[in-house]
Residue, then its C-alpha position, 0 to 999 in steps of 0.5 A: m764476817r762472811k764466810l771464805k770461798t777459798n779452796i786451800r790444796l796442799l802439796l804433800p811429798l811422798f818419798m818412792g823409792g829415792i824419788i819425790a812425788f807429791t800427792s795433794i789434799s783440799c780443804s773446802d771453806d767448810d774445812l776453814n772456822n769461821t773467826t772475827t778476826t781477819e788475822e787468822s784462818v784456823i782450819d779444823d784438821t783434828d781427825f787424821e790418823p798417824t799411821d807412820w808413827t811407831t816407837e822407834t821414829h816417834s814414841k817417847d819411850a825411844d831414847p834420842n837416836f844421835d846417829e840417825v839424826f845427828e849424822d856428822n858425814a851427811v847432808k840430810r833433807l826435812d820437808i815443812v807443809i805448813t797451809e797457806a793460812r797458817w803460813q800467812s799468819m806467821l808472816d803476819n805475826m813477824t810484820d807485827l814485831y819487826g816490820p815489813f819484810g825486806g823494809s829496813g835494807g839492813g843486811p849482815g854486818g849492817p844495822g841489824i847487829p846488836g847494838g847497831g840499830t834492832t828493835e828490842v822485841d821481848e816476844d818470841p814468833i808464834f807457833v803453828p801446827a805443820e806436817v815434817f817429812y824426813n825419809g818417807i816418814e811424816w811427823y804430825r801437827v809439829g809446831v813451828r815457829f821462826k826463832g832467834n834475836s838480832s839474827l832474825q830480825t835483821s834477815w827478815q829486815s833484809g828481805i831474806l826468808k832464810l829464817s832460823l826455825k824451831l821444832d817442837f814436835d809435841e807443842f800442840e798435843d793438847d789440840y790433837p791427842q794423837i800426837d801425845n808425846q810425839r818425838f823424833y827419833g827420841f827428840k821433843k825439841l830442834s833448832l834449824k839454824n840459818n847460818f847467818d852472817d857465815k857465807s862458809m856455813l860451818r861456824e856453828k857446826v865446827a865450833t860446837d865440835v871443837f867444844r865437844n872434843a874438848g870434853l864440854v858439855a855442848s849440843h850435837t849439830a849436823f846439816y840439812t837441806v830444808y824445803v817449806d810448802h806453804g801452799n805452791g809445792p816446796q821450797y828450797f829455803g837452804l843449807y840449815t845446822l841442826v841443833e840440839e836443844v839443851d833443855d831437851t837431850v842435852l840435860d838427859t843425855q850428858f848429865s846424870d840427872n836433868d831436875g837440876n835449875l837450867y838457865k838461860p841469863d839474857g840482860d845485865a844480869a847475866s854479866f854477874a856484875f855487882g848489883t845486877f841480879n833481877e831473877d827475870e834475866y835468870v830465864k829459868k828452861t827447867n823448874e820455871d814454877d819454882a821461884d828459888f834463885s839462890d844458885v845464882q844469886s849465891l854465885l853473884s854475892i860470892l864472886h863480889d866477896d871481899s875475901r876475893t882480894t883478903n883471903p883469895a883461899d878462902w873465896r875460891a872454895n866458896l866459889e868452887s861450891t856453887l860454879d864448877t870452876d875447871v868447866f868454866l875455866k876450860y870453856l874459857a879458855v876453848n872459847t877464847v882460842v876459837q874467837n866468839w865475840d856474841t857471849y859472855g865478856r862481849m854479850t849479855h847473851n848466848y850461854f846456859l848454866y846449869n845446876n847439876p844435882d850430882t854436885s850442886k854446881l853451876n855448870w856453863i854450857p855455850w850456846d850459838n856459835n855462828e858468829s864464832l872463829q872469827f875476830g867479830k863485832m862489837q868490839g871484837s873478840l876478847p884477846l887471850d889475855f882479856s886486856n881490853m876487857n873491864a873485869a867489873e863489867w865481866p867479873l866472871i873472866g876478870y876476876l878468875y883470871q886475876d886470881s894466880v891459881y885460876k889463871a894457871q888453870y887457864d894458861m893450861y887449858v889454852q894450851e891443851v886446846v891448841n894441842d888437841a881440839f883446836s889443833i891445825s891438824n884437827v881443825q883443818a881436816l874438819y874443814a876439808s871434810y865439811s865443806s866438801l859434803i855441804q859444798p853442793y847445797a850451799t853453793s846452791e842456794i837461790s836469791g833471797y833465800s841465802f846470805l851468799t852473794s855468789s857462790a864464790d863467796f864460799q870457798t872465800t870464806v873457808n879459806e878465810l877459816n883455814n887461815h884464822v885456825v893457823d893465826r889462832n895457834n900462832a896467837v898461843t903461842d905467842y901469848l904464853n911465851 
């Protein structure tokens, strides 16, 4: 392969007194490693000093700074700088996984929804090193990749480059010893959600707020604008929702012990239907090298034990020794009241189970709420009485709801949810505050980097959300009466 004769110039943002200027660095052909493939040119950039590194901003020794990273009443900015060669490798990898960019004309709500024409892909997109800038401070050789399932594929095939991103701040520490245990104000990993199929760009944030306000374990979230420079200066990729990763600081800060098994089930086994046990589908996010799946296997066994109908008291006692049923029933009440179809009960994904070492019980943790706060697709969200759901297919809901003790507890939580965390006044106040905050950033997204067809889409969808909370409170009244 002949030696490359390119000279790559990178525009690096410098933040001076609130004004963004740009300076450039050059990488000559001597800085590019010769390879035997045309897939990627690897830049030798190991010789650098992390001059912005401080304990507070970059070190593993600092506690997570939630006030800085997850501020509710601000829209903050992240700049991501990726070399042209590495950006191209990301695009080439996406083409390998999902076909040509803009190749299907899918679109939100179209063939890209789950079960509606997506291709099953078991492989995550590749990480590449990139520089991340925030408030004039640089984070070095941060692992960046595209993330998502059907939403990623649909956005890509629709020709929309506003793709969700995952950041891992020490992903490449073996290649760059200077960034050993690098953190972003105490956070190792963060997700930037692209608010797919949500023209209000509020659903992920508000739904997660409701879960947390109801007293459940859930991620922190915040609004960020994202700019990506892949060789031609910073490009506005749009308004994103930054989401705290469960297998990072959620476990560290919302449980007293983070050594338990954390699962992100995906596939038939995630339904807990009879006969579906499959270790490969109970995807471990902690203790990956430990082949012990006895906790989820025990839950499946107890759930389907004959004592459920012959001796309900014994069945409940055994179930409660494995699953924190109180947490699950409260989660179920919140999720069903607010409506979220893209999770357990309709879809075999989008939740975590954590075996809390303090109790030896599996705790349910919600995840991925951009499709919530609406009736939804794929038969729609479940009714409050689960009347159109097959209990045997979704036994964690169906069997518990069929038990009179658990049904009474669920009903109590349904009332509690609309009295507080999802009351009309509380939620409409959130909509008013957040929509006013993000409107300038949402409506200034540009074609090819937005799911809006016009700026009017934003306010129309916010109005729908305000009507939705009223409708759901009325639905609860009808259900409980």
